[in-house]
One Martini backbone bead per residue (centre of mass of N, CA, C, O) as a GRO file, in nm:
protein
  124
    1UNK     BB    1   7.053  -4.028   4.537
    2UNK     BB    2   6.863  -4.022   4.804
    3UNK     BB    3   6.767  -3.847   5.050
    4UNK     BB    4   6.730  -3.845   5.372
    5UNK     BB    5   6.435  -3.851   5.583
    6UNK     BB    6   6.333  -3.630   5.846
    7UNK     BB    7   6.114  -3.638   6.122
    8UNK     BB    8   5.999  -3.358   6.307
    9UNK     BB    9   5.864  -3.367   6.643
   10UNK     BB   10   5.753  -3.040   6.751
   11UNK     BB   11   5.613  -2.761   6.929
   12UNK     BB   12   5.889  -2.609   6.867
   13UNK     BB   13   6.007  -2.407   6.620
   14UNK     BB   14   6.302  -2.372   6.711
   15UNK     BB   15   6.378  -2.671   6.709
   16UNK     BB   16   6.311  -2.726   6.416
   17UNK     BB   17   6.498  -2.519   6.291
   18UNK     BB   18   6.769  -2.619   6.410
   19UNK     BB   19   6.753  -2.915   6.316
   20UNK     BB   20   6.710  -2.867   6.015
   21UNK     BB   21   6.965  -2.705   5.960
   22UNK     BB   22   7.163  -2.921   6.048
   23UNK     BB   23   7.064  -3.158   5.866
   24UNK     BB   24   7.092  -3.013   5.594
   25UNK     BB   25   7.405  -2.964   5.626
   26UNK     BB   26   7.426  -3.304   5.620
   27UNK     BB   27   7.209  -3.401   5.373
   28UNK     BB   28   6.919  -3.370   5.465
   29UNK     BB   29   6.587  -3.414   5.484
   30UNK     BB   30   6.287  -3.229   5.600
   31UNK     BB   31   6.030  -3.271   5.833
   32UNK     BB   32   5.737  -3.118   5.994
   33UNK     BB   33   5.580  -3.135   6.328
   34UNK     BB   34   5.364  -2.994   6.590
   35UNK     BB   35   5.220  -3.285   6.604
   36UNK     BB   36   5.140  -3.608   6.656
   37UNK     BB   37   4.882  -3.630   6.491
   38UNK     BB   38   5.002  -3.522   6.223
   39UNK     BB   39   5.230  -3.730   6.201
   40UNK     BB   40   5.052  -3.982   6.182
   41UNK     BB   41   4.914  -3.903   5.922
   42UNK     BB   42   5.170  -3.888   5.753
   43UNK     BB   43   5.267  -4.189   5.813
   44UNK     BB   44   5.000  -4.314   5.677
   45UNK     BB   45   5.116  -4.230   5.432
   46UNK     BB   46   5.352  -4.198   5.144
   47UNK     BB   47   5.578  -4.069   5.280
   48UNK     BB   48   5.904  -4.028   5.304
   49UNK     BB   49   6.062  -4.196   5.593
   50UNK     BB   50   6.365  -4.274   5.781
   51UNK     BB   51   6.315  -4.084   6.040
   52UNK     BB   52   6.248  -4.003   6.392
   53UNK     BB   53   6.198  -3.701   6.587
   54UNK     BB   54   6.071  -3.720   6.925
   55UNK     BB   55   5.904  -3.533   7.127
   56UNK     BB   56   5.797  -3.601   7.459
   57UNK     BB   57   5.705  -3.287   7.529
   58UNK     BB   58   5.363  -3.240   7.464
   59UNK     BB   59   5.083  -3.126   7.384
   60UNK     BB   60   4.844  -3.347   7.424
   61UNK     BB   61   5.023  -3.555   7.247
   62UNK     BB   62   5.272  -3.731   7.351
   63UNK     BB   63   5.541  -3.934   7.301
   64UNK     BB   64   5.432  -4.172   7.476
   65UNK     BB   65   5.167  -4.198   7.302
   66UNK     BB   66   5.286  -4.195   7.004
   67UNK     BB   67   5.488  -4.426   6.979
   68UNK     BB   68   5.294  -4.678   6.949
   69UNK     BB   69   5.151  -4.568   6.699
   70UNK     BB   70   5.394  -4.549   6.514
   71UNK     BB   71   5.488  -4.853   6.558
   72UNK     BB   72   5.200  -4.969   6.430
   73UNK     BB   73   5.295  -4.894   6.151
   74UNK     BB   74   5.371  -5.129   5.940
   75UNK     BB   75   5.560  -4.973   5.718
   76UNK     BB   76   5.738  -4.844   5.983
   77UNK     BB   77   5.899  -5.055   6.149
   78UNK     BB   78   6.211  -4.997   6.046
   79UNK     BB   79   6.181  -4.719   6.162
   80UNK     BB   80   6.342  -4.493   6.340
   81UNK     BB   81   6.280  -4.380   6.684
   82UNK     BB   82   6.365  -4.076   6.843
   83UNK     BB   83   6.407  -3.961   7.152
   84UNK     BB   84   6.335  -3.620   7.251
   85UNK     BB   85   6.477  -3.454   7.548
   86UNK     BB   86   6.512  -3.244   7.834
   87UNK     BB   87   6.499  -3.501   7.991
   88UNK     BB   88   6.788  -3.607   8.213
   89UNK     BB   89   6.696  -3.815   8.406
   90UNK     BB   90   6.671  -4.064   8.594
   91UNK     BB   91   6.494  -4.296   8.375
   92UNK     BB   92   6.423  -4.158   8.099
   93UNK     BB   93   6.548  -4.351   7.898
   94UNK     BB   94   6.386  -4.602   7.987
   95UNK     BB   95   6.107  -4.479   7.933
   96UNK     BB   96   6.148  -4.439   7.628
   97UNK     BB   97   6.217  -4.734   7.557
   98UNK     BB   98   5.951  -4.854   7.676
   99UNK     BB   99   5.771  -4.689   7.458
  100UNK     BB  100   5.972  -4.763   7.177
  101UNK     BB  101   6.234  -4.652   7.146
  102UNK     BB  102   6.543  -4.681   6.981
  103UNK     BB  103   6.626  -4.396   7.102
  104UNK     BB  104   6.814  -4.149   7.301
  105UNK     BB  105   6.800  -3.782   7.322
  106UNK     BB  106   6.925  -3.492   7.450
  107UNK     BB  107   6.885  -3.173   7.549
  108UNK     BB  108   7.105  -3.065   7.389
  109UNK     BB  109   7.208  -3.162   7.087
  110UNK     BB  110   7.436  -3.398   6.984
  111UNK     BB  111   7.536  -3.414   6.672
  112UNK     BB  112   7.731  -3.656   6.664
  113UNK     BB  113   7.541  -3.853   6.805
  114UNK     BB  114   7.311  -3.838   6.603
  115UNK     BB  115   7.476  -3.930   6.355
  116UNK     BB  116   7.556  -4.205   6.476
  117UNK     BB  117   7.273  -4.315   6.509
  118UNK     BB  118   7.185  -4.293   6.213
  119UNK     BB  119   7.413  -4.478   6.105
  120UNK     BB  120   7.327  -4.735   6.265
  121UNK     BB  121   7.041  -4.713   6.081
  122UNK     BB  122   7.115  -4.625   5.784
  123UNK     BB  123   7.087  -4.288   5.807
  124UNK     BB  124   7.293  -4.148   5.531
   0.00000   0.00000   0.00000
């Protein structure tokens, strides 16, 4: 059985490192992208990706701009895209969902909550 592959899009290498280490310890494979533009190029290719963790606050193209582009990639329609943000203010969850996110999770990431969300989308 193939491991499920998670694409982590975040401009901060420390976040990618921590998330990748945690997800690998739970049996996932991980890909990383430091920019939304690079991630979109990757997603337009043939690489297997089962779910995306998208940081919403990045320089250049942020998650709010990237989300509709990612969601418009035809072959990626069933793939869940989770908004990840340090912004946990009132209305931020709704703003992320309105941008097209399938789910929202705030930093620091609650590992059990993330694993539950991935399981709900059959990414286990």
